[in-house]
C-alpha positions as CSV (number, residue, x, y, z in Angstrom):
1,M,-74.5,194.7,44.7
2,G,-76.7,197.8,44.9
3,S,-76.1,200.9,42.8
4,S,-74.9,202.8,45.8
5,E,-72.2,200.1,46.5
6,T,-71.2,200.0,42.8
7,F,-70.9,203.8,42.8
8,E,-68.7,203.8,45.9
9,N,-66.6,200.9,44.6
10,E,-65.9,202.5,41.3
11,L,-65.2,205.8,43.1
12,T,-62.6,204.1,45.3
13,Q,-60.9,202.4,42.3
14,L,-60.6,205.8,40.6
15,L,-58.8,207.5,43.6
16,P,-55.2,207.1,42.3
17,R,-56.2,208.5,38.9
18,L,-58.0,211.4,40.4
19,R,-55.1,212.2,42.6
20,R,-52.7,212.1,39.7
21,F,-54.9,214.4,37.6
22,A,-55.3,216.7,40.6
23,F,-51.5,217.0,40.8
24,S,-51.3,217.8,37.1
25,L,-53.7,220.6,37.6
26,S,-52.3,222.0,40.8
27,R,-48.6,221.2,40.5
28,N,-48.5,220.8,44.3
29,G,-49.0,217.7,46.4
30,A,-51.0,219.4,49.2
31,D,-53.2,221.2,46.8
32,A,-53.7,218.0,44.8
33,D,-54.8,216.2,48.0
34,D,-57.2,219.0,48.8
35,L,-58.6,219.0,45.3
36,A,-59.0,215.2,45.2
37,Q,-60.8,215.3,48.5
38,A,-63.1,218.2,47.5
39,T,-63.9,216.3,44.3
40,I,-64.9,213.1,46.2
41,E,-67.0,215.2,48.6
42,R,-68.8,216.9,45.8
43,A,-69.3,213.6,44.0
44,L,-70.8,211.9,47.1
45,R,-73.1,214.8,47.7
46,S,-74.2,214.9,44.0
47,R,-74.3,211.2,43.3
48,G,-77.9,211.6,42.3
49,Q,-76.8,213.7,39.3
50,W,-74.6,210.9,37.9
51,E,-76.3,208.7,35.4
52,P,-75.6,205.0,36.0
53,G,-74.2,203.5,32.8
54,S,-72.3,206.7,31.9
55,R,-68.6,207.0,32.6
56,L,-68.0,207.8,36.3
57,D,-64.4,208.8,35.6
58,S,-65.4,211.5,33.0
59,W,-68.0,212.9,35.4
60,L,-65.4,213.0,38.3
61,Y,-62.8,214.7,36.1
62,R,-65.3,217.3,35.0
63,I,-66.1,218.0,38.7
64,M,-62.4,218.2,39.5
65,R,-61.7,220.6,36.7
66,N,-64.5,222.9,37.7
67,L,-63.4,222.9,41.3
68,W,-59.9,223.7,40.2
69,I,-61.0,226.6,38.1
70,D,-63.0,228.0,41.1
71,T,-59.9,227.5,43.3
72,A,-57.6,229.3,40.8
73,R,-60.0,232.2,40.5
74,A,-60.3,232.5,44.3
75,R,-56.5,232.4,44.6
76,G,-56.1,235.1,42.1
77,R,-58.3,237.4,44.1
78,K,-56.5,236.4,47.4
79,E,-53.0,237.0,46.0
80,K,-53.8,240.6,45.3
81,H,-54.1,241.2,49.0
82,E,-51.7,238.6,50.7
83,A,-48.1,237.5,50.4
84,P,-47.7,234.1,48.8
85,E,-47.7,231.2,51.3
86,E,-44.9,229.5,49.4
87,E,-42.4,232.1,50.6
88,A,-42.6,230.9,54.2
89,Q,-43.5,227.3,53.6
90,F,-40.0,225.9,53.2
91,V,-38.1,228.0,55.7
92,G,-35.8,225.7,57.7
93,E,-36.6,222.6,55.7
94,D,-33.9,220.4,54.2
95,P,-34.8,220.1,50.5
96,R,-33.0,216.8,50.2
97,E,-36.0,215.0,51.7
98,S,-38.0,215.7,48.6
99,M,-35.3,214.3,46.2
100,D,-36.5,210.6,46.4
101,A,-38.1,210.5,42.9
102,S,-36.0,209.6,39.9
103,L,-34.3,212.4,37.9
104,E,-36.2,211.5,34.7
105,L,-39.6,211.7,36.4
106,K,-38.6,215.1,37.9
107,R,-37.5,216.4,34.5
108,A,-40.8,215.2,32.9
109,M,-42.9,216.7,35.7
110,A,-41.0,220.0,35.6
111,A,-41.5,220.1,31.8
112,M,-45.2,219.4,32.2
113,N,-45.5,222.1,34.8
114,R,-44.1,224.6,32.4
115,L,-46.8,223.9,29.9
116,P,-49.7,226.4,29.7
117,D,-52.7,225.3,31.8
118,E,-54.9,224.5,28.8
119,Q,-52.2,222.3,27.2
120,R,-51.2,220.7,30.5
121,E,-54.8,219.5,31.3
122,I,-55.2,218.0,27.8
123,V,-51.8,216.3,28.0
124,A,-52.6,214.9,31.5
125,L,-56.0,213.5,30.4
126,I,-54.9,212.0,27.1
127,L,-51.3,211.0,27.6
128,V,-51.3,210.3,31.3
129,E,-54.8,209.2,32.0
130,G,-55.5,207.5,28.7
131,F,-58.7,209.2,27.7
132,G,-59.6,209.5,24.0
133,Y,-59.9,212.8,22.2
134,R,-63.7,212.6,22.0
135,E,-64.0,211.9,25.7
136,V,-61.8,214.8,26.6
137,S,-63.6,217.0,24.2
138,E,-66.9,216.2,25.9
139,M,-65.4,216.3,29.4
140,L,-64.0,219.8,29.0
141,D,-66.7,221.0,26.6
142,L,-64.2,221.9,23.9
143,P,-64.3,221.2,20.2
144,I,-62.3,218.1,19.3
145,G,-60.1,220.2,17.0
146,T,-59.1,222.4,20.0
147,V,-58.3,219.3,22.0
148,S,-56.2,217.9,19.2
149,S,-54.3,221.1,18.6
150,R,-53.6,221.7,22.3
151,L,-52.3,218.1,22.6
152,V,-50.0,218.5,19.6
153,R,-48.6,221.8,20.9
154,G,-48.2,220.4,24.4
155,R,-46.6,217.2,23.3
156,T,-44.2,219.1,21.0
157,A,-43.3,221.5,23.8
158,L,-42.6,218.6,26.2
159,L,-40.4,216.9,23.7
160,E,-38.4,220.0,23.1
161,M,-38.0,220.7,26.8
162,L,-36.9,217.1,27.4
163,G,-34.4,217.2,24.5
164,G,-36.3,214.8,22.3
165,S,-37.5,215.1,18.7
166,A,-41.0,216.2,17.9
167,D,-40.9,214.0,14.8
168,G,-41.2,210.9,16.9
């Protein structure tokens, strides 16, 4: 199998994880889909920059995070001049359709969404995606101590919001 096929196969296998991370960043299904798609497009266009033998998932997460930062900045500028799209998005919709997930998952996601952005992305990468501290440190270009402290604060806040004990 050629390196191009290997790249595409690995990329395909990572799609569910990329979508999950995109959702943790954006907190919105449609935005997560757009972010995941933009990440894949950028990765395919830039595949020559990826070094075979290095971790493709880390490279993709870094691309996604950078795209999300760009998106958030652009939205900030746009929101100064336009009314939020969310205000009209659900007019006339029956909210019961979206109630198919379990209550515990909804509670956990709601709690995760209330975390500050810098804690939420660390919690998502380490606790949800299973990356190690060092990997996340390199991926986000942060000192490992910063990663560790954000994870501790994020995990503690989640436990408090969910009514658990931070002592374990």
